[in-house]
C-alpha positions as CSV (number, residue, x, y, z in Angstrom):
1,M,130.4,-153.2,206.9
2,S,131.0,-154.5,210.7
3,L,128.4,-154.4,213.3
4,F,130.6,-152.3,215.5
5,R,131.6,-150.2,212.9
6,S,128.0,-149.3,211.5
7,L,127.8,-148.7,215.3
8,S,130.5,-146.3,214.8
9,A,129.3,-145.0,212.1
10,L,125.6,-144.7,213.3
11,L,126.1,-142.7,216.7
12,L,124.2,-140.3,215.2
13,A,121.5,-142.1,217.0
14,A,123.1,-144.3,219.3
15,A,121.8,-146.2,222.1
16,L,120.2,-149.1,224.1
17,G,116.3,-148.4,225.0
18,L,115.9,-150.8,227.9
19,A,112.7,-152.8,226.2
20,Q,111.1,-153.5,229.6
21,D,108.3,-155.4,228.1
22,S,110.7,-157.7,225.9
23,A,109.9,-161.3,226.5
24,V,112.9,-162.6,228.3
25,T,112.8,-165.8,230.2
26,K,115.1,-165.5,233.3
27,A,117.7,-168.2,233.3
28,S,117.0,-169.6,236.9
29,D,113.6,-170.8,234.8
30,S,115.6,-173.8,233.4
31,A,117.8,-176.2,234.6
32,T,119.7,-176.5,231.3
33,T,121.0,-173.2,230.9
34,P,123.3,-170.9,233.6
35,T,122.0,-169.7,236.4
36,T,124.0,-166.3,235.6
37,L,126.7,-165.1,233.5
38,S,129.5,-163.1,235.7
39,Q,130.9,-159.3,234.5
40,D,133.8,-160.9,233.4
41,Q,131.9,-163.5,231.8
42,I,129.6,-161.0,229.8
43,R,132.8,-159.0,229.0
44,E,135.1,-161.8,227.4
45,L,131.9,-162.9,225.3
46,I,131.8,-159.0,224.2
47,R,135.1,-159.5,222.8
48,Q,134.5,-162.5,221.2
49,C,131.6,-161.0,219.0
50,A,133.9,-158.2,218.3
51,E,136.6,-160.9,216.9
52,K,133.8,-162.7,215.3
53,D,132.2,-159.4,214.3
54,L,135.4,-158.5,212.0
55,E,135.5,-162.3,210.4
56,N,131.7,-161.3,209.2
57,D,133.0,-158.2,207.8
58,K,135.5,-160.1,205.6
59,K,133.0,-162.8,204.6
60,L,130.8,-160.2,203.8
61,R,133.2,-159.1,200.3
62,D,132.0,-162.6,198.9
63,Y,128.2,-160.7,199.0
64,T,126.3,-158.8,197.1
65,Y,123.1,-157.7,198.4
66,V,119.9,-154.7,198.2
67,E,119.4,-152.1,200.9
68,R,116.6,-150.1,201.4
69,Q,116.5,-146.9,203.6
70,E,113.5,-145.4,204.4
71,M,113.8,-141.8,206.1
72,H,110.9,-140.3,207.5
73,H,111.1,-136.1,208.7
74,L,109.5,-135.7,211.6
75,N,107.6,-132.4,213.2
76,G,107.9,-131.1,217.2
77,K,104.9,-133.8,217.8
78,G,106.7,-136.3,216.1
79,E,104.8,-136.8,213.6
80,V,105.8,-137.3,209.7
81,K,106.1,-134.4,207.3
82,S,107.7,-136.4,204.7
83,T,109.4,-139.4,203.7
84,E,112.2,-140.3,201.1
85,T,113.7,-143.9,200.0
86,E,116.5,-144.8,198.6
87,T,117.2,-148.6,197.2
88,S,120.9,-149.8,196.1
89,E,122.8,-152.8,195.1
90,V,125.8,-152.9,197.1
91,M,128.7,-155.2,196.2
92,E,132.7,-155.0,196.4
93,I,134.8,-153.9,193.9
94,Y,138.7,-154.7,194.7
95,G,137.5,-155.2,198.4
96,E,135.9,-151.8,198.2
97,P,132.1,-151.8,199.2
98,V,130.2,-150.1,196.6
99,Q,126.5,-148.9,196.6
100,K,124.8,-148.3,193.2
101,L,121.5,-146.7,193.7
102,V,118.5,-148.3,191.7
103,A,115.5,-146.6,192.8
104,K,114.2,-143.5,194.5
105,N,110.7,-143.6,196.6
106,D,110.6,-147.1,195.4
107,K,110.6,-146.3,191.7
108,P,113.7,-146.8,189.0
109,L,115.9,-144.1,188.4
110,S,115.4,-142.5,185.0
111,P,117.7,-144.1,182.2
112,K,119.9,-140.4,182.6
113,D,120.7,-140.9,186.5
114,A,120.9,-144.7,185.8
115,Q,123.9,-144.4,183.6
116,K,125.3,-141.4,186.1
117,E,125.2,-144.7,188.2
118,D,126.7,-147.0,185.9
119,E,129.5,-144.2,185.0
120,K,130.6,-144.1,189.1
121,I,130.6,-148.0,189.5
122,Q,132.7,-148.3,186.4
123,K,135.2,-145.1,187.4
124,I,135.8,-147.1,190.7
125,I,136.8,-150.4,188.8
126,D,139.2,-148.3,186.4
127,K,140.8,-146.6,189.5
128,R,141.3,-149.7,191.1
129,K,142.4,-152.0,187.7
130,N,145.1,-149.3,187.1
131,E,146.5,-149.0,191.1
132,S,149.7,-149.0,191.6
133,E,151.6,-151.9,193.8
134,S,153.0,-148.8,196.1
135,D,149.0,-147.4,195.9
136,R,147.3,-151.3,197.2
137,R,149.9,-151.7,199.8
138,K,149.4,-148.5,201.0
139,R,145.6,-149.0,200.9
140,L,145.9,-152.2,202.4
141,E,147.7,-151.0,205.4
142,R,145.2,-148.2,205.8
143,E,142.4,-151.0,206.1
144,E,144.7,-152.8,208.5
145,K,144.8,-150.0,210.7
146,D,141.5,-149.4,210.7
147,R,140.8,-152.7,211.5
148,E,142.9,-152.9,214.7
149,E,141.7,-149.0,215.6
150,E,138.4,-150.6,215.8
151,R,139.6,-153.6,217.8
152,Q,141.0,-151.2,220.2
153,F,137.9,-149.3,220.4
154,V,135.5,-152.8,221.3
155,R,137.7,-153.6,223.7
156,E,137.4,-150.2,225.5
157,V,133.4,-150.5,225.3
158,A,134.0,-153.8,227.4
159,D,135.7,-151.8,230.1
160,A,133.6,-149.1,229.8
161,Y,130.9,-150.5,231.1
162,N,129.1,-152.4,234.3
163,F,127.4,-155.4,233.3
164,K,124.1,-156.9,234.1
165,F,122.9,-160.5,233.3
166,I,119.5,-160.6,232.3
167,G,118.1,-163.7,231.3
168,I,117.5,-165.9,228.1
169,E,115.4,-165.0,225.0
170,T,114.6,-166.9,221.8
171,L,115.0,-164.6,218.7
172,N,114.1,-166.6,215.6
173,G,114.3,-169.6,216.8
174,R,117.8,-169.4,218.6
175,D,118.3,-168.7,222.2
176,N,120.3,-165.8,223.1
177,Y,122.0,-164.8,226.0
178,V,120.5,-161.0,227.1
179,S,123.0,-158.4,229.5
180,D,122.5,-154.8,229.8
181,G,125.5,-152.3,229.7
182,D,125.8,-149.3,231.9
183,P,128.8,-146.7,232.1
184,K,131.0,-147.2,235.0
185,P,130.5,-144.3,237.1
186,G,133.5,-141.8,236.9
187,Y,135.4,-143.9,234.4
188,Q,137.7,-141.9,231.7
189,P,137.6,-142.8,228.4
190,V,141.4,-143.6,227.0
191,R,140.7,-143.3,223.3
192,K,139.5,-140.1,221.6
193,E,136.8,-142.0,219.9
194,A,135.5,-143.6,223.2
195,K,134.4,-140.8,225.0
196,I,131.1,-140.9,223.9
197,L,130.7,-144.1,226.0
198,P,130.0,-142.6,229.0
199,K,126.7,-141.1,227.2
200,M,125.0,-144.5,226.2
201,R,123.9,-147.5,227.6
202,F,122.6,-150.9,225.5
203,R,121.2,-153.9,225.4
204,V,122.9,-156.8,223.8
205,W,121.8,-160.0,222.3
206,I,124.6,-162.5,222.1
207,D,123.6,-166.1,220.2
208,R,124.9,-168.6,222.6
209,A,125.4,-170.9,219.5
210,D,127.6,-169.0,217.4
211,S,129.0,-165.9,220.3
212,Q,127.5,-163.8,217.7
213,V,125.5,-160.4,218.7
214,A,121.7,-160.9,217.0
215,K,120.8,-157.7,218.2
216,L,121.9,-154.5,219.8
217,D,119.6,-152.0,221.4
218,V,121.8,-148.3,222.4
219,E,120.5,-145.2,223.9
220,C,121.6,-141.5,224.2
221,I,121.8,-141.0,228.2
222,D,123.4,-137.2,227.9
223,T,124.2,-135.3,224.6
224,I,126.6,-136.1,222.4
225,S,128.6,-133.7,220.4
226,F,130.6,-134.0,217.7
227,G,133.2,-131.9,215.6
228,L,133.7,-128.5,218.2
229,F,130.0,-128.7,218.8
230,L,129.1,-128.1,215.0
231,A,126.7,-131.0,215.6
232,R,124.4,-132.6,218.4
233,L,122.5,-135.4,219.0
234,H,120.2,-135.5,221.9
235,K,119.5,-137.4,225.1
236,G,117.0,-139.8,223.8
237,S,118.3,-140.7,220.4
238,R,118.5,-144.7,220.3
239,V,119.7,-147.1,217.2
240,I,118.5,-151.3,217.4
241,L,120.8,-153.0,215.0
242,E,119.7,-156.8,214.0
243,N,121.7,-158.9,212.7
244,T,121.2,-162.7,211.0
245,R,122.7,-165.9,209.8
246,V,123.3,-166.2,206.1
247,N,124.3,-169.5,204.3
248,D,125.3,-170.6,208.0
249,E,129.1,-169.3,207.7
250,V,128.6,-165.8,208.4
251,W,126.6,-163.2,210.5
252,L,125.1,-160.2,208.4
253,Q,123.0,-157.4,209.1
254,Q,119.8,-157.1,208.6
255,H,117.8,-154.2,210.0
256,V,119.1,-151.2,211.6
257,A,116.3,-148.7,212.9
258,V,117.6,-145.5,214.4
259,K,115.6,-142.5,215.8
260,A,117.6,-139.1,215.9
261,D,117.2,-136.0,217.5
262,A,119.7,-133.8,216.6
263,R,121.1,-130.1,215.8
264,I,123.6,-129.7,213.2
265,A,125.9,-126.3,213.5
266,L,123.5,-123.1,213.9
267,L,120.8,-124.9,212.3
268,K,117.4,-125.3,214.1
269,D,117.0,-128.9,215.8
270,F,115.6,-131.9,213.4
271,N,113.7,-135.2,214.3
272,V,114.3,-138.0,212.0
273,D,113.7,-141.9,211.8
274,V,115.5,-144.1,209.6
275,D,115.1,-147.7,209.1
276,V,117.6,-149.7,207.1
277,T,116.6,-152.9,205.8
278,D,119.5,-155.1,204.0
279,R,118.0,-158.5,202.2
280,D,119.0,-161.0,199.0
281,Y,122.5,-161.6,200.2
282,K,123.8,-163.6,197.3
283,K,127.7,-165.4,197.5
284,F,129.4,-163.7,194.6
285,R,130.2,-165.6,191.7
286,T,134.1,-165.9,190.4
287,D,132.9,-166.1,187.2
288,T,130.5,-162.7,187.6
289,K,131.3,-160.1,185.4
290,I,130.9,-155.9,185.6
291,V,130.8,-155.3,181.9
292,P,132.3,-151.6,181.3
293,I,129.9,-148.8,180.1
294,E,131.6,-148.9,176.9
295,S,130.6,-152.7,176.6
296,R,127.4,-152.3,176.7
297,A,127.0,-149.4,174.8
298,S,128.2,-151.6,171.6
299,E,125.9,-153.9,171.8
């Protein structure tokens, strides 16, 4: 899933906490870096990042990886009440990203639960294998429509904010442009999905050499409601996304940290911290084969 699509999905905790104590070197300190970037230059950089991120999403289909999600449930004092973890293997099956759960609370699944996961994967394989040409065409058209809607959303992100160039910061040995985005006063969102934008601000780190988003820190600055007020995300909720360069060909998600203060329907408020780590990216080989369940049973 691309960075911007991830951001849309993770907007249950949206937003940019401006790390005031981050080690940012002001651009004016070095003659070899630009003295500043204008708002228009930053806006164009963000549009470039959006297009490149869609390409990253396509290249991700050639990779398998391991994702570990750790969820902390907090009490009213912000103390951890309980912790749950899930570890999954992520793969692409006929162009569809699929997660196969392999461990819960850092312990392997029981044979029964592992069998259920195998059966889930097999159902997806069978469904895609038997897909008619008409259904396949419709699915691909829907996917392209989703990608175009994402492009439009990100274009509006670029238009909905005032940008301020902060300076240059090194992340993982690479120089990054650092910029803040604050909602334009009085901005009227064009797209329905963009109604959340005036309620968020962000800081973004853009890799100078590759024009890719290396890090994004987003913060809710007002309450965000979803689905006829059935869910509310409160001010102060925050998400931080970090990407990494893989195989010198693609930038992929490495880490997501979410702090959510929310209310679902008429239930009481709840606080959660979610930490997602993606690792062990491996290029999917053409000779890699997923063995049907029945074939394994006969071995």
